[in-house]
C-alpha positions in Angstrom: 9.3 -92.8 219.6 11.5 -89.3 220.2 14.0 -88.8 217.8 16.6 -91.3 218.2 16.0 -92.4 221.8 12.9 -94.5 222.8 11.0 -92.4 225.4 8.3 -93.3 228.4 4.8 -93.6 227.1 1.7 -93.6 228.9 -0.3 -94.6 225.9 1.8 -97.8 225.3 2.2 -98.7 228.9 -1.6 -98.9 229.1 -2.6 -100.4 226.1 -5.0 -102.5 225.5 -7.4 -105.3 223.6 -10.4 -106.9 223.2 -13.9 -105.4 224.6 -15.6 -105.4 227.5 -14.8 -108.7 230.0 -12.0 -109.9 227.4 -10.4 -106.8 227.7 -6.8 -107.0 228.8 -3.6 -105.0 229.1 -0.9 -105.9 226.7 1.5 -105.5 229.7 -0.9 -107.2 232.1 2.1 -107.5 235.0 4.0 -104.7 234.2 -0.3 -102.8 235.2 -0.6 -105.0 238.0 3.1 -103.8 239.7 1.6 -100.8 239.5 -1.2 -101.2 241.1 1.1 -102.4 243.7 2.8 -99.6 243.9 0.0 -97.0 244.4 -1.0 -98.8 247.4 2.6 -99.1 248.7 2.6 -103.3 248.4 5.1 -103.4 245.8 7.8 -105.8 246.6 10.9 -103.8 245.0 10.2 -101.0 247.2 9.3 -102.7 250.2 13.4 -102.1 251.5 13.7 -98.9 250.2 10.4 -97.7 251.8 11.7 -99.3 255.3 15.3 -97.4 255.0 13.4 -94.3 254.2 10.9 -95.0 257.6 9.1 -91.7 258.1 10.6 -90.0 254.8 8.7 -92.5 252.5 6.7 -91.2 249.2 3.3 -90.8 250.2 1.6 -93.4 247.6 -2.2 -92.3 246.7 -3.2 -95.4 248.6 -0.9 -96.0 250.8 -0.4 -92.9 253.0 -3.1 -92.7 255.6 -3.5 -88.8 254.9 -4.4 -89.3 251.3 -6.0 -92.9 251.8 -8.4 -90.5 253.9 -8.6 -87.7 251.2 -9.1 -89.8 248.1 -12.2 -91.9 248.6 -13.5 -90.7 245.0 -11.0 -90.8 242.3 -10.9 -90.4 238.5 -8.9 -92.2 236.5 -7.9 -90.8 233.3 -6.7 -93.6 230.6 -5.9 -94.0 226.9 -8.6 -95.9 225.5 -12.0 -97.6 225.8 -10.2 -101.3 226.0 -7.7 -99.8 228.1 -11.0 -99.0 230.8 -12.7 -101.9 230.6 -9.1 -103.9 230.9 -8.6 -101.8 234.1 -12.2 -102.8 235.6 -11.1 -106.5 234.9 -7.7 -106.4 236.3 -9.0 -104.5 239.4 -11.4 -107.0 240.2 -9.1 -109.8 239.9 -8.6 -112.1 243.6 -5.1 -110.3 244.2 -6.4 -106.9 243.9 -9.1 -107.6 246.8 -7.8 -103.9 248.3 -9.7 -102.2 245.7 -12.7 -104.4 245.9 -13.9 -101.7 248.4 -14.2 -99.2 245.5 -17.2 -99.0 243.5 -15.4 -99.3 239.6 -18.0 -97.3 237.2 -16.7 -97.4 233.6 -17.3 -94.3 232.2 -15.8 -94.9 228.4 -18.0 -96.3 225.3 -21.5 -96.4 223.7 -23.0 -98.5 227.0 -21.5 -95.3 229.2 -24.1 -93.2 227.7 -23.6 -89.8 225.4 -22.8 -86.8 227.0 -24.3 -86.1 230.3 -26.2 -89.7 230.7 -22.3 -90.9 231.1 -22.6 -88.6 234.6 -26.0 -91.0 236.4 -24.1 -94.2 236.8 -21.2 -92.2 238.7 -23.5 -90.6 240.8 -25.4 -93.7 242.0 -22.1 -95.4 242.9 -21.6 -92.8 245.2 -24.6 -92.7 246.6 -23.8 -91.1 249.8 -20.3 -89.9 248.9 -19.5 -89.3 253.0 -19.9 -93.4 253.4 -18.7 -94.8 250.0 -15.6 -94.9 247.9 -15.5 -95.2 244.2 -13.0 -95.2 241.1 -14.3 -93.7 237.9 -12.6 -94.7 234.5 -12.9 -93.1 231.9 -11.0 -92.2 228.5 -12.6 -88.8 227.3 -16.4 -88.5 229.1 -17.0 -86.0 232.0 -13.4 -84.7 231.2 -15.3 -81.3 230.1 -18.4 -79.1 231.3 -19.4 -81.9 234.4 -18.9 -80.9 238.2 -18.8 -84.0 240.5 -17.9 -82.5 243.7 -16.5 -85.6 246.0 -13.9 -86.0 243.3 -10.5 -85.4 245.4 -7.8 -87.1 242.8 -7.4 -87.5 239.4 -4.8 -89.9 237.8 -3.2 -88.9 234.6 -2.7 -92.4 232.6 -2.7 -91.0 229.0 -0.5 -88.7 226.8 -1.9 -85.2 226.6 -0.1 -83.0 224.3 -1.7 -79.5 225.1 -1.9 -77.5 228.2 -5.7 -76.5 227.7 -6.5 -80.6 227.9 -4.0 -81.4 230.3 -5.4 -78.4 232.6 -9.2 -79.3 231.9 -9.0 -82.8 232.8 -6.7 -81.7 235.5 -9.3 -79.5 237.4 -12.1 -81.9 237.2 -10.9 -82.4 241.0 -11.0 -78.6 242.1 -14.5 -78.0 242.3 -15.4 -77.2 245.9 -17.6 -79.2 248.0 -19.2 -78.1 251.2 -22.5 -79.2 252.9 -24.9 -76.7 254.2 -26.3 -76.7 257.5 -24.0 -79.6 258.4 -25.7 -80.2 262.2 -29.0 -79.5 261.5 -29.3 -76.4 263.5 -26.9 -74.3 262.0 -29.1 -72.8 258.2 -26.3 -70.7 257.4 -23.8 -73.0 258.5 -21.3 -74.1 255.7 -18.4 -77.1 256.2 -15.8 -77.9 253.9 -15.7 -81.4 253.1 -12.8 -81.2 250.4 -10.1 -78.9 251.6 -7.5 -80.2 248.7 -7.5 -82.1 245.7 -4.6 -84.1 243.8 -3.3 -84.3 240.3 -1.2 -87.4 240.2 1.0 -87.5 236.7 3.5 -90.9 235.9 4.8 -89.3 233.1 7.1 -86.5 235.0 8.6 -85.0 232.1 5.7 -83.9 230.4 3.6 -83.2 233.5 6.3 -80.5 234.1 6.4 -79.0 230.6 2.9 -78.7 230.6 3.2 -76.8 233.5 5.8 -74.4 232.4 4.0 -73.5 228.8 0.7 -72.9 230.7 2.3 -71.1 233.2 4.4 -68.6 230.5 0.9 -68.0 228.6 -0.8 -66.8 231.8 1.0 -63.4 232.3 2.1 -61.3 229.6 3.4 -58.6 231.4 6.1 -60.1 233.1 9.3 -61.7 230.8 11.3 -63.6 233.0 9.8 -67.7 232.8 10.8 -68.2 236.4 8.7 -65.4 237.7 5.5 -67.1 236.1 6.5 -70.5 236.9 6.9 -69.6 240.6 3.7 -67.5 240.8 1.8 -70.6 239.1 3.1 -73.1 241.4 2.2 -71.1 244.4 -1.2 -71.9 244.1 -0.5 -75.3 242.3 2.3 -77.2 244.2 4.5 -79.5 242.7 5.4 -82.8 244.5 8.4 -85.2 242.9 9.1 -88.4 243.3 12.2 -89.4 242.1 12.7 -93.2 243.0 14.0 -92.4 246.6 12.6 -89.3 248.1 9.5 -87.4 247.0 10.1 -83.5 247.6 8.4 -79.8 246.1 10.1 -78.7 243.3 10.5 -75.0 242.7 10.2 -72.7 239.3 14.1 -73.5 238.8 13.8 -76.9 239.1 10.8 -77.4 236.7 12.1 -75.1 234.0 15.5 -77.4 234.5 13.2 -81.0 234.1 11.0 -79.7 231.3 13.9 -78.7 229.3 16.5 -81.5 230.3 14.9 -84.1 227.3 15.3 -81.2 225.0 18.0 -81.1 222.3 19.9 -78.5 221.4 18.9 -78.7 218.1 15.2 -78.4 219.0 15.8 -75.3 220.9 17.6 -74.0 217.9 14.4 -74.3 215.9 12.7 -72.4 218.2 14.2 -69.3 215.7 12.2 -71.3 212.8 9.1 -70.8 214.7 6.4 -68.7 212.4 5.6 -67.8 216.3 8.2 -65.4 216.3 7.2 -62.8 213.5 4.0 -61.5 213.2 2.3 -61.1 209.2 -1.7 -60.4 210.3 -2.9 -57.5 208.5 -2.9 -54.9 211.3 1.0 -55.2 211.5 1.5 -55.3 207.3 -0.6 -52.2 207.7 1.5 -50.7 210.1 4.9 -51.8 208.3 3.1 -49.9 204.6 2.2 -47.0 206.6 6.1 -46.5 207.7 8.5 -45.9 205.0 11.2 -46.0 206.6 10.4 -49.4 208.1 9.5 -50.3 204.2 12.5 -49.2 203.2 14.1 -51.1 205.7 12.7 -54.5 204.9 13.7 -54.4 200.9 17.4 -54.1 201.9 16.9 -57.7 203.0 17.3 -60.5 200.8 14.5 -61.1 199.0 11.9 -58.3 199.7 12.7 -56.2 196.5 8.9 -55.7 195.6 7.7 -56.3 199.2 5.2 -52.4 199.3 3.1 -54.6 196.4 2.9 -58.1 197.7 1.9 -56.4 201.0 -0.7 -54.4 199.2 -1.9 -57.4 197.3 -2.2 -59.6 200.6 -3.8 -56.6 202.4 -6.7 -55.4 199.4 -7.5 -58.8 198.7 -8.0 -60.5 202.3 -9.9 -57.9 202.8 -12.3 -58.2 199.6 -12.4 -62.0 200.6 -14.0 -61.2 204.0 -16.0 -58.6 202.6 -17.7 -60.9 199.9 -18.1 -63.8 202.6 -19.5 -61.8 204.7 -22.2 -60.2 202.4 -23.1 -63.5 200.8 -23.3 -65.3 204.2 -27.4 -65.5 203.7 -27.1 -66.6 200.0 -25.6 -69.2 198.5 -22.5 -69.0 196.5 -22.3 -70.3 192.7 -19.5 -72.7 192.1 -17.5 -70.2 189.9 -18.4 -67.6 192.8 -16.9 -69.9 195.3 -13.8 -70.8 193.5 -13.1 -67.1 192.3 -12.9 -66.5 196.3 -10.8 -69.4 196.8 -8.1 -68.7 194.3 -7.9 -65.6 195.8 -7.1 -66.6 199.2 -4.7 -69.0 198.4 -3.1 -66.3 196.3 -2.8 -63.8 198.8 -2.2 -66.9 202.1 0.7 -67.9 199.6 2.3 -64.3 199.6 1.7 -63.8 203.2 3.5 -67.2 203.8 6.7 -66.0 201.7 6.9 -63.2 203.3 6.5 -64.8 206.8 9.4 -67.4 205.8 11.6 -64.4 204.8 11.4 -62.8 208.0 12.1 -66.1 209.6 15.2 -66.2 207.5 16.3 -62.9 209.0 15.6 -64.1 212.5 17.4 -67.4 212.4 20.3 -65.1 212.0 19.6 -63.3 215.4 21.6 -66.4 217.7 24.8 -65.9 216.3 25.5 -63.6 218.3 25.2 -65.8 221.2 27.8 -67.2 220.4 29.7 -64.3 218.3 29.8 -62.4 221.4 31.2 -63.0 225.4 28.6 -60.5 226.8 26.3 -63.2 228.3 25.4 -60.5 230.9 24.3 -57.9 228.4 20.6 -58.9 226.9 20.9 -60.0 223.4 19.0 -56.6 222.0 21.7 -54.3 224.0 24.7 -56.6 222.3 22.9 -56.2 219.1 22.6 -52.6 219.0 25.0 -51.2 221.4 27.9 -53.3 220.9 28.5 -55.4 217.7 26.2 -52.9 215.8 28.8 -53.4 212.4 28.7 -57.0 212.6 24.7 -57.0 213.0 25.0 -54.6 209.5 27.4 -57.8 208.0 24.9 -60.4 209.0 21.6 -59.5 208.4 21.7 -56.2 205.8 20.1 -54.6 208.8 21.1 -51.5 210.6 20.5 -50.9 213.9 18.2 -48.4 213.9 16.4 -50.2 211.0 15.9 -53.6 213.3 14.8 -51.1 216.8 12.0 -50.0 214.2 10.7 -53.5 213.0 10.6 -54.3 216.4 9.2 -51.3 217.7 6.0 -51.9 215.1 5.8 -55.3 216.4 7.3 -57.6 213.8 9.0 -59.6 216.1 7.8 -61.2 218.9 10.4 -60.0 221.5 8.6 -61.9 224.3 9.0 -65.2 222.6 12.6 -64.3 221.1 13.3 -63.9 225.2 12.0 -67.0 225.8 14.0 -68.6 223.2 17.2 -66.9 224.3 16.4 -68.1 228.2 16.3 -71.5 227.1 19.0 -72.1 224.8 21.1 -70.3 227.3 20.2 -72.7 230.2 20.7 -75.5 228.0 24.3 -74.6 227.1 25.3 -73.6 230.3 26.8 -77.2 231.2 29.0 -76.5 228.4 30.8 -73.2 229.6 31.7 -74.8 232.9 34.7 -77.0 233.7 35.9 -78.8 236.4 34.0 -76.3 238.5 35.2 -73.3 236.9 32.8 -70.8 235.6 34.1 -67.9 233.2 31.0 -65.7 233.9 30.8 -66.1 237.6 28.5 -63.0 239.2 27.7 -61.8 235.9 24.1 -61.3 235.2 22.3 -63.6 232.3 21.3 -61.7 229.4 18.2 -63.0 227.1 16.6 -60.9 224.3 15.4 -57.4 225.7 15.4 -58.3 229.1 18.4 -59.5 231.9 18.1 -61.9 234.9 19.8 -60.6 237.9 22.9 -62.2 239.4 20.9 -63.1 243.0 18.6 -64.7 240.9 20.8 -66.7 238.6 22.9 -68.1 242.0 20.0 -69.0 243.1 18.9 -70.9 240.5 22.4 -73.1 240.6 22.1 -73.4 244.1 18.9 -75.3 244.1 19.5 -76.9 241.2 22.6 -78.4 243.6 21.0 -78.9 246.4 18.0 -81.1 244.8 20.8 -82.9 242.8 
């Protein structure tokens, strides 16, 4: 469940019941159709494939180019029961095609703990150049192991964090080479694995992960499109939309990744704790700057700020020091309680400051609606074009705001991201029957601006893909 709509869920699709030989998928018929689909034998798409001819999408186990590469694949399923259910289904008569593959279940206690799960997989491969295998797992072998012959991974479960997603995906990235391939060249090396593939069957989730992950990689670049563009130059994304398979560019990835996001969720990005910094270093910089302290105290709710910040820094440092000194000793219950109470106190104060700063940050998006200067970055609108209005809405002067940004109280990189996504989402509401009031204008984010050419290219690409 995602809000008011039911969203496709891989964990539900591949949900299973039972143990070992008795394990069965809850939606066995649908999973069988999926097995037929990936080998090009799903009847519902037969006519479409005939119409498309040479342009039909390359399914993993039907396209000659992929069949030649995908001799050893890793299927990442949601549970131990799902792994056993998949093995049982693949063994049935109608799936004779898959009988050429040695199926290994690397899931559950019977598969062995840690590295012990690796042995059956390697034994099934024997001589990888002559065998074909499918490894089924719900978590084992996704970190810390290298199995060179794997050339494809099927992501058949929900993975919420980009780190976990790519940690699993990059299992198939390990190089596979042969030394002295012909027996006469001791220094010769033959590359067996030329490419590897990640197959994901939840496209919105996949593209959201790519957008999130690539945006974290290059902190010096402020344009999200540039970050994604750089990432997908190393990891091209091909998407099958039911009729054709196309490579998606950075713009397409961001559009699809955000298409399932509501305006409410985009607005809530401004309530994120990530937008403001309340670590000790930032608070110390505030304490050392009288002008900044005076500015913050002019915001509603910040009357006793100086005393509060001092308490937070002193108590957090004292607790840290006490824990360090007593590291090798056993703390008495009384001392433990004292430290815990102090921790609670300064954490509560820090949270109060954070909440007040967030409350201030939530007023910033108002300027996306109060002004029509969409081509100017939001920072310029605040500081140069509408300074009087800014003072009325927030209680801060422009000079005060600039000072707080320079001290690192607000995270301008994340503000850029929030403005960018909000503006992309609302663009459709600014165009009526092909009329766009903002043609040939740059698009402003928080403290940076996208050029007209980039913006025009973006929508040209989207129109072509649509």
